[in-house]
C-alpha positions as CSV (number, residue, x, y, z in Angstrom):
1,M,3.0,-22.7,324.2
2,A,1.3,-26.1,323.8
3,I,3.7,-27.2,321.1
4,S,6.8,-26.2,323.1
5,L,5.5,-28.1,326.1
6,I,5.1,-31.2,324.0
7,F,8.8,-31.0,323.0
8,V,9.8,-30.4,326.6
9,F,7.8,-33.5,327.7
10,Q,9.5,-35.6,325.0
11,S,13.0,-34.3,325.7
12,L,12.7,-35.1,329.4
13,G,11.8,-38.7,328.7
14,F,8.1,-37.9,328.5
15,L,6.7,-36.9,331.9
16,C,3.3,-38.5,331.8
17,E,1.3,-36.7,334.4
18,P,2.2,-33.1,333.2
19,A,1.5,-34.3,329.7
20,M,-1.9,-35.6,330.8
21,L,-2.8,-32.3,332.4
22,E,-1.7,-30.4,329.3
23,A,-3.8,-32.8,327.1
24,E,-6.9,-32.2,329.3
25,A,-6.3,-28.4,329.1
26,L,-6.0,-28.5,325.3
27,L,-9.2,-30.6,325.1
28,K,-11.2,-28.1,327.2
29,S,-9.9,-25.2,325.1
30,N,-11.1,-26.9,321.9
31,Q,-7.7,-27.5,320.4
32,S,-8.6,-30.9,319.1
33,L,-5.6,-31.5,316.8
34,L,-3.1,-30.7,319.5
35,T,-5.1,-32.8,321.9
36,Y,-5.0,-35.8,319.5
37,N,-1.2,-35.5,318.9
38,L,-0.3,-35.2,322.6
39,S,-2.7,-37.9,323.7
40,T,-1.2,-40.2,321.0
41,D,2.3,-39.6,322.4
42,I,1.0,-40.4,325.9
43,E,-0.7,-43.6,324.8
44,F,2.4,-45.0,323.0
45,N,4.9,-44.1,325.7
46,R,5.8,-45.7,329.0
47,C,3.0,-44.3,331.0
48,S,0.7,-46.2,333.4
49,A,-2.2,-48.2,332.1
50,R,-4.6,-45.6,333.7
51,Q,-2.9,-42.7,331.9
52,R,-2.7,-44.5,328.6
53,S,-6.4,-45.4,328.8
54,R,-7.3,-41.9,329.7
55,A,-5.2,-40.6,326.8
56,R,-7.0,-43.0,324.4
57,Y,-10.3,-41.5,325.6
58,F,-8.9,-38.0,324.9
59,R,-8.0,-39.2,321.4
60,L,-11.6,-40.4,320.9
61,L,-13.1,-37.1,321.9
62,S,-10.7,-35.1,319.8
63,L,-11.3,-37.3,316.7
64,H,-15.0,-36.7,317.1
65,E,-14.5,-33.0,317.3
66,L,-12.3,-33.1,314.2
67,G,-15.1,-34.9,312.3
68,E,-13.2,-38.1,312.0
69,N,-15.9,-40.4,313.2
70,R,-14.8,-43.5,311.3
71,D,-11.4,-43.3,313.0
72,A,-13.1,-42.7,316.3
73,L,-15.2,-45.9,315.9
74,R,-12.1,-47.9,315.0
75,L,-10.5,-46.6,318.2
76,V,-13.5,-47.7,320.2
77,E,-13.3,-51.2,318.8
78,G,-9.6,-51.5,319.7
79,V,-8.0,-52.8,322.8
80,W,-8.3,-50.5,325.9
81,P,-6.0,-50.7,328.9
82,S,-9.0,-50.0,331.2
83,E,-12.3,-51.8,331.0
84,S,-14.2,-48.9,332.6
85,D,-12.8,-46.4,330.0
86,H,-13.8,-48.9,327.2
87,K,-17.4,-49.1,328.5
88,K,-17.4,-45.3,328.6
89,A,-16.1,-45.2,325.0
90,L,-18.8,-47.6,323.9
91,L,-21.5,-45.4,325.5
92,F,-20.0,-42.4,323.7
93,A,-20.1,-44.2,320.4
94,R,-23.7,-45.2,320.8
95,V,-24.6,-41.6,321.6
96,F,-22.5,-39.6,319.2
97,L,-21.1,-41.9,316.5
98,L,-23.8,-44.4,315.6
99,D,-27.0,-43.2,313.8
100,E,-28.8,-46.6,313.8
101,P,-30.8,-47.7,316.9
102,T,-28.3,-48.8,319.6
103,P,-28.8,-50.4,323.0
104,L,-29.2,-47.5,325.4
105,S,-31.0,-47.0,328.7
106,Q,-34.2,-45.0,328.7
107,V,-32.5,-42.0,330.2
108,W,-29.7,-42.0,327.6
109,K,-32.2,-42.5,324.8
110,L,-34.0,-39.4,326.0
111,R,-30.8,-37.4,326.2
112,K,-29.7,-38.5,322.7
113,N,-33.1,-37.7,321.2
114,L,-33.1,-34.3,322.9
115,W,-29.7,-33.5,321.5
116,S,-30.7,-34.6,318.0
117,N,-33.7,-32.3,318.2
118,R,-32.0,-29.4,320.0
119,Y,-33.0,-26.9,317.4
120,E,-36.6,-27.9,317.5
121,F,-37.5,-26.4,320.9
122,L,-40.9,-28.0,321.4
123,T,-39.8,-31.5,320.3
124,A,-36.7,-31.3,322.5
125,E,-38.7,-30.1,325.5
126,S,-41.0,-33.1,325.2
127,H,-38.0,-35.4,325.7
128,L,-37.0,-33.2,328.7
129,L,-40.3,-34.0,330.5
130,N,-38.9,-37.4,331.6
131,L,-35.4,-36.3,332.4
132,P,-34.1,-34.9,335.7
133,D,-33.4,-31.2,335.2
134,K,-32.0,-29.6,338.3
135,D,-33.1,-26.0,338.7
136,G,-34.3,-26.0,335.0
137,E,-30.6,-25.9,333.8
138,I,-31.1,-27.9,330.6
139,R,-34.4,-26.1,329.7
140,N,-32.7,-22.8,330.1
141,L,-29.7,-23.9,328.0
142,L,-32.0,-25.2,325.3
143,R,-33.9,-21.9,325.2
144,D,-30.6,-20.0,325.0
145,L,-29.5,-22.2,322.1
146,N,-32.6,-21.7,320.1
147,H,-32.5,-17.9,320.8
148,A,-28.9,-17.8,319.5
149,R,-29.9,-19.4,316.2
150,R,-31.1,-16.3,314.4
151,Y,-31.1,-16.7,310.6
152,S,-33.3,-19.0,308.5
153,P,-31.2,-20.4,305.6
154,S,-34.3,-20.7,303.4
155,L,-35.4,-17.1,304.2
156,V,-31.9,-15.7,303.6
157,A,-31.7,-17.6,300.3
158,G,-35.1,-16.3,299.3
159,L,-34.0,-12.7,300.0
160,S,-31.0,-13.3,297.8
161,L,-33.3,-13.4,294.8
162,I,-32.4,-9.8,295.0
163,P,-28.6,-10.1,294.6
164,G,-26.8,-9.2,297.8
165,L,-29.9,-8.7,300.0
166,G,-29.5,-12.0,301.9
167,Q,-25.9,-11.4,302.7
168,S,-26.5,-7.8,303.8
169,V,-29.2,-9.0,306.2
170,M,-26.5,-11.0,308.0
171,G,-24.1,-8.1,308.0
172,D,-21.7,-9.6,305.4
173,W,-21.4,-6.4,303.4
174,S,-18.4,-7.6,301.3
175,S,-20.2,-10.7,300.0
176,A,-23.3,-8.6,299.4
177,G,-21.4,-6.0,297.4
178,L,-19.6,-8.6,295.4
179,S,-22.8,-10.4,294.6
180,L,-24.5,-7.2,293.5
181,L,-21.5,-6.1,291.4
182,L,-21.1,-9.4,289.6
183,N,-24.8,-9.9,288.9
184,G,-25.2,-6.3,287.8
185,L,-22.1,-6.5,285.6
186,F,-22.9,-9.7,283.8
187,G,-26.7,-9.0,283.7
188,Y,-26.0,-5.6,282.0
189,A,-23.4,-7.2,279.6
190,T,-25.9,-9.9,278.6
191,Y,-28.6,-7.3,277.8
192,E,-26.2,-5.1,275.8
193,F,-24.8,-8.0,273.8
194,Y,-28.3,-9.2,273.0
195,R,-29.5,-5.7,272.1
196,K,-26.7,-5.3,269.6
197,D,-27.4,-8.8,268.1
198,L,-24.1,-10.2,269.4
199,Y,-25.7,-13.6,270.2
200,A,-22.6,-15.7,271.0
201,P,-21.2,-13.2,273.6
202,S,-24.7,-12.8,274.9
203,V,-25.0,-16.5,275.5
204,I,-21.6,-16.6,277.3
205,S,-22.4,-13.6,279.4
206,G,-25.8,-14.9,280.2
207,T,-24.4,-18.3,281.3
208,I,-22.0,-16.5,283.6
209,F,-24.8,-14.4,284.9
210,S,-26.9,-17.4,285.7
211,I,-24.0,-19.1,287.6
212,T,-23.3,-16.0,289.7
213,Y,-27.0,-15.4,290.3
214,V,-27.8,-19.0,291.5
215,G,-24.4,-19.2,293.2
216,G,-25.2,-16.1,295.2
217,I,-28.5,-17.6,296.4
218,V,-26.8,-20.9,297.4
219,Q,-23.9,-19.1,299.1
220,A,-26.3,-17.0,301.2
221,G,-28.0,-20.1,302.5
222,R,-24.8,-21.8,303.4
223,L,-23.5,-18.6,305.0
224,A,-26.7,-18.5,307.2
225,V,-26.0,-22.1,308.3
226,A,-22.3,-21.3,309.1
227,K,-23.2,-18.1,310.9
228,N,-25.9,-19.9,313.0
229,K,-23.4,-22.6,314.0
230,F,-20.7,-20.0,314.9
231,D,-23.0,-17.8,316.8
232,S,-24.4,-20.7,318.9
233,Q,-21.1,-22.4,319.7
234,A,-21.0,-21.4,323.4
235,E,-24.7,-22.3,324.0
236,E,-24.4,-25.6,322.1
237,K,-21.2,-26.6,324.1
238,A,-22.9,-25.7,327.4
239,L,-26.0,-27.8,326.6
240,R,-23.9,-30.7,325.3
241,Q,-21.8,-30.6,328.5
242,S,-24.9,-30.5,330.7
243,L,-26.5,-33.5,329.0
244,F,-23.5,-35.7,328.6
245,R,-21.2,-34.7,331.5
246,E,-20.5,-38.3,332.4
247,I,-18.9,-39.2,329.0
248,L,-17.4,-35.8,328.1
249,D,-15.3,-35.3,331.3
């Protein structure tokens, strides 16, 4: 639907306002690549300065969501049609794109520090003490986020010392079964080759067994990180929006 609308906009001489509304809708629905493409079309067509500047800001947000922070920084440093949008982009860069200390007001520093420590509830809550929090909204969102993050990567990796156990705890039965099968197969083959004095095949099989065994442990830890991130997407987005509404809208 979104792609077809882009072609309609282009074929009609690019209707800027409908395109802006579509870009905003795409951004809110987390379709970052489509947002970037449509916003680029708006910026480089005959739209008003306000629309082109707003589209440039949409490009900045979508680049950040796509993990292209270097390109996002270059975009911030470029020429903006609107000075107010450029100031907003500079603030966005200081909060989300730059790790080194940057000039921020006390309130924005507290917000940034809270966001950086969002998975450490007590630390994040200490930053919240000096922030306005209407009806405890931010504190509740912070609590929900930490509740949603269920699996400890180190614990899951430790459980995977028994092949497949870490994956099964997270409900990934296919990975658990594969890990158990491969480790059992190559572990047994290594033992049988060694028992029959077939040392060369034993070394080869043992090497493969070591790789599958260690690989299963590493994979379980990474799976826990990915699952935590996936399971907490809604809570993280809500907290981010509440903290940084001025630069995300």
